C-alpha positions in Angstrom: 126.6 135.5 133.3 123.8 136.4 131.0 122.1 134.3 128.4 120.4 135.8 125.4 117.8 133.5 124.0 115.2 133.7 121.3 112.2 131.6 120.5 112.6 129.2 117.6 110.1 129.5 114.8 111.3 127.5 111.9 108.3 126.2 109.9 107.4 123.4 112.3 103.8 124.1 113.1 102.4 121.0 114.8 103.5 117.5 116.2 101.9 115.7 113.4 104.1 117.4 110.6 107.2 117.7 112.8 110.2 115.4 112.7 110.0 115.4 116.6 113.1 117.5 117.5 111.8 120.8 116.4 108.7 120.5 118.7 110.7 119.3 121.6 112.6 122.5 121.3 109.6 124.7 120.6 107.8 123.3 123.7 110.9 123.8 125.9 111.6 127.3 124.6 108.1 128.5 125.0 107.6 127.2 128.5 111.0 127.4 130.1 113.8 130.0 130.7 117.2 129.4 129.3 118.4 127.9 132.5 115.4 125.5 132.4 116.3 124.5 128.8 119.9 123.9 129.8 119.0 121.6 132.7 116.4 119.6 130.6 118.9 119.3 127.6 121.6 117.9 130.0 119.3 114.9 130.7 119.1 114.2 126.9 122.7 115.0 125.9 124.8 113.8 128.8 128.0 115.4 129.9 130.2 115.1 126.9 128.5 118.0 124.9 126.3 120.9 125.7 123.6 121.9 123.0 122.3 124.4 125.4 125.4 126.4 125.2 124.3 127.3 121.7 120.7 128.7 122.2 118.3 128.5 119.4 117.7 131.6 117.5 114.7 133.1 115.9 115.4 131.4 112.7 112.5 132.9 110.5 113.9 136.3 111.3 117.5 135.2 110.9 117.0 133.7 107.4 115.4 136.9 106.0 119.0 138.2 106.0 120.2 135.4 103.6 118.6 136.8 100.4 120.2 140.2 101.3 123.6 138.6 101.2 123.2 137.3 97.6 121.6 140.3 96.0 123.6 141.6 92.9 125.2 144.5 94.9 126.7 142.1 97.4 127.6 139.4 95.0 129.4 141.9 92.8 132.2 142.1 95.3 133.1 138.5 94.6 132.0 138.3 90.9 135.5 138.6 89.5 138.0 136.3 87.7 140.2 136.4 90.9 137.3 134.9 92.9 136.3 132.3 90.4 140.0 131.1 90.4 139.7 130.8 94.2 136.3 129.0 93.9 137.9 126.4 91.6 140.5 125.7 94.3 137.7 124.8 96.8 136.1 122.2 94.6 136.2 118.5 95.8 136.1 117.1 92.2 133.7 114.2 92.7 132.4 111.0 91.1 129.9 109.0 93.2 128.1 107.1 90.5 126.9 103.4 90.6 128.8 103.1 87.3 132.2 104.3 88.5 135.2 102.4 87.2 139.0 102.4 87.9 139.4 103.6 84.3 137.2 106.7 85.0 139.0 107.5 88.2 142.4 107.2 86.6 141.2 109.6 83.8 140.0 112.1 86.4 143.2 111.9 88.3 145.5 112.4 85.1 143.3 115.6 84.3 144.1 116.9 87.8 147.7 116.0 87.4 148.0 118.0 84.2 145.9 120.9 85.2 148.7 123.4 86.4 150.6 122.7 83.1 147.6 123.4 80.9 146.3 126.4 83.1 149.4 127.9 84.9 147.4 131.0 86.0 144.6 129.1 87.6 144.5 126.9 90.8 143.9 123.3 90.9 140.9 121.6 92.7 141.2 120.8 96.4 140.5 117.1 96.3 139.3 114.2 94.2 136.2 112.6 96.1 135.3 109.0 95.4 134.0 105.8 96.9 136.4 103.7 99.1 137.5 101.2 96.4 139.1 104.0 94.4 141.2 105.7 97.1 144.2 103.4 96.1 143.6 104.1 92.5 144.1 107.9 93.1 147.0 107.2 95.5 148.8 105.3 92.8 148.3 107.8 90.0 148.1 111.2 91.7 151.2 113.3 91.2 150.0 116.9 92.4 150.6 116.5 96.2 148.6 119.6 96.9 145.4 117.8 95.9 143.8 115.7 98.6 142.1 112.2 98.4 138.6 112.4 99.8 136.5 109.2 100.3 132.9 108.8 101.5 132.6 106.2 104.2 130.4 105.0 107.0 127.8 103.4 104.9 127.2 106.4 102.5 124.9 107.6 101.5 122.3 106.4 104.0 124.5 105.8 107.0 122.3 102.9 107.8 125.0 100.4 109.1 126.6 99.6 112.3 129.4 101.5 113.9 131.7 98.5 113.5 131.3 98.4 109.9 131.7 102.3 109.6 135.0 102.0 111.5 136.1 99.2 109.4 135.3 101.0 106.2 136.9 104.2 107.4 140.1 102.5 108.5 140.5 100.8 105.1 139.9 104.3 103.3 142.7 105.8 105.5 145.1 102.9 104.8 144.5 103.2 101.1 145.6 106.9 101.2 142.5 108.9 102.0 143.2 112.5 103.5 139.6 113.3 104.0 136.7 111.2 105.2 133.1 112.2 104.3 130.4 110.5 106.5 126.7 111.0 106.8 125.0 111.9 110.1 122.7 109.1 111.0 119.5 111.0 110.3 117.1 108.3 111.4 118.8 108.4 114.9 118.6 112.1 114.9 114.9 112.0 114.4 114.8 109.7 117.4 116.8 112.2 119.5 119.5 109.5 120.0 122.0 112.3 120.4 124.4 110.4 122.6 124.7 107.6 120.1 125.3 110.1 117.2 128.0 111.9 119.3 129.7 108.8 120.2 129.7 107.5 116.6 131.2 110.7 115.1 133.7 110.8 118.1 134.9 107.3 117.4 135.3 107.9 113.7 137.0 111.1 114.4 139.4 109.4 116.7 140.3 106.9 114.1 140.9 109.8 111.5 143.5 111.4 113.8 144.8 114.5 111.9 142.9 113.6 108.7 139.9 115.8 108.0 136.4 114.4 109.0 133.4 115.9 107.1 130.0 115.2 108.5 127.1 115.4 106.0 123.9 116.6 107.6 121.6 115.9 104.6 119.7 119.2 105.1 116.9 118.3 102.6 116.0 115.3 104.9 116.3 117.3 108.2 114.4 120.3 106.6 113.8 122.5 109.5 116.2 125.2 110.6 116.0 123.9 114.2 117.2 120.5 113.1 119.8 121.8 110.8 121.2 124.0 113.7 121.2 121.3 116.2 122.8 118.7 113.8 125.5 121.2 113.0 126.3 121.8 116.6 126.2 118.2 117.6 128.5 117.2 114.8 131.0 119.9 115.6 131.0 119.1 119.3 131.7 115.4 118.3 134.9 116.5 116.5 133.8 117.2 112.8 136.4 119.3 111.0 133.8 120.2 108.4 130.1 120.1 108.2 128.5 119.4 104.9 125.1 120.0 103.3 124.2 117.0 101.2 125.0 113.7 99.8 123.4 114.6 96.3 121.3 111.4 96.7 118.2 113.2 98.3 116.0 115.4 96.3 117.1 119.1 96.6 114.7 121.7 97.8 116.4 124.4 95.7 114.5 127.4 96.9 115.4 126.7 100.6 118.9 125.5 100.0 120.7 128.8 100.5 118.7 129.6 103.6 119.5 126.1 105.0 123.2 126.7 104.1 123.2 130.2 105.8 122.0 128.5 109.0 124.9 126.1 108.9 127.2 129.0 108.5 125.6 130.8 111.4 126.0 127.7 113.6 129.8 127.5 112.6 130.1 131.2 113.5 128.7 130.5 117.0 130.7 127.5 117.5 134.1 129.2 116.4 133.3 131.8 118.9 132.3 129.6 121.9 135.1 126.9 121.3 137.8 129.0 119.7 138.2 126.6 116.9 137.6 127.1 113.2 135.2 124.5 111.6 135.1 124.1 107.8 132.0 124.3 105.6 131.1 122.2 102.5 128.0 122.7 100.2 127.5 119.8 97.9 124.9 117.9 95.9 123.5 120.0 93.1 126.1 122.8 92.9 126.6 122.9 89.2 126.8 126.6 87.8 129.2 129.5 88.6 126.1 131.5 89.7 125.2 128.9 92.3 128.8 128.7 93.5 129.0 132.5 93.7 125.8 132.8 95.9 127.3 130.2 98.3 130.7 131.8 98.3 129.1 135.1 99.1 127.3 133.7 102.1 130.4 132.2 103.5 132.6 135.4 102.9 129.8 137.7 104.4 129.1 135.4 107.4 132.4 133.8 108.2 134.8 136.1 106.7 137.9 136.1 104.6 139.6 133.4 106.8 137.4 131.1 104.8 138.8 132.0 101.3 140.8 128.7 101.4 140.2 125.0 101.0 141.4 124.3 104.6 138.0 125.7 105.7 135.8 125.8 102.6 135.1 123.1 100.1 132.4 122.8 97.4 131.5 119.2 96.4 130.6 118.8 92.7 131.3 116.8 89.6 130.5 119.3 86.7 131.3 122.5 88.6 135.1 122.4 87.7 134.5 122.8 84.1 131.8 125.4 84.6 134.2 127.6 86.7 137.1 127.0 84.3 134.8 128.1 81.4 133.9 131.2 83.5 137.6 132.0 84.1 138.7 131.3 80.5 135.7 133.2 79.0 134.7 130.4 76.7 133.3 126.8 77.0 135.9 124.6 78.4 135.7 120.7 79.0 139.1 119.9 80.5 137.9 117.8 83.4 136.2 114.6 82.6 132.6 114.7 83.7 130.9 112.4 86.3 128.9 110.8 83.5 132.1 109.9 81.7 131.5 106.7 79.5 133.8 103.9 78.9 135.4 104.6 75.5 135.7 100.9 74.9 132.1 100.2 75.3 130.5 99.1 72.1 128.0 101.4 70.6 124.5 100.0 69.8 123.8 100.2 66.2 120.6 102.1 65.3 118.2 100.2 63.3 117.3 101.7 59.9 113.9 102.7 59.3 112.2 100.7 56.6 
């Protein structure tokens, strides 16, 4: 049996600036063979999962391929009405605002219900994604049974609560009608290399979810390094994640690096699919607002993971305003069919402007 292994160079240059994990890998890779790395990682990871089965790549060289996937010549293959209609069907139509209300969620749900009547030649969104209290609101009002109910859970967006609370919250979401559960990787524990705890936590939540989809948000703009993103991807998938997801939308986006970080996640899925003979889904989210951004991410997925990912069983895009932007692209004119995330209560009294003297 032969291992092919490449040294990781992902932008972490010293212990002071690293998040810990990247330097652990770099020291191991630079001083040990693959077999040495495997045995040393077994001490860290335990027997339930095997990070060493997915050797680190030479990420700086790998990500040089990402821009080549999104050049105009490649994107042109997918820059068509047909593909924009498909992109719309991948959208998890989302509201995760501190100002969310039942009225707002009902309005969003009714728009989804009427979409196929209003636009019979298009495809409806994949899901409506909300905070836990609103799952039952969607369940009560949703009539399009092809659209899923997605709930963030597990102490979203920081994941800074106990496993008992995460399980309780997730259980309540499921009982309220959630089809999909979106949780956040405990990034603090990840930086402390507490892989066993993370694995067990995700595994327990997945066990509770059963056949419902579990999406694990990596928060790539907090992880930053390609090494960390690769490892978090593999760890989450080994633990039972049905999807891995980029972001909560609550951490500042490093836009120039977002596509390359997303590309690393796709490569991790490709490696996992091959090794475990199981297809894992991908979900970019947080700051995906324009058809141009969606097209770039769609192109990466199609070129890395293939046409099997042209459906919302394996590919979702989390967004609030993207649905209208894609619909406008499809229709060839500005269209504001879907209520936006910043929807205001129509009954709220407007402040009177003071007249200037």
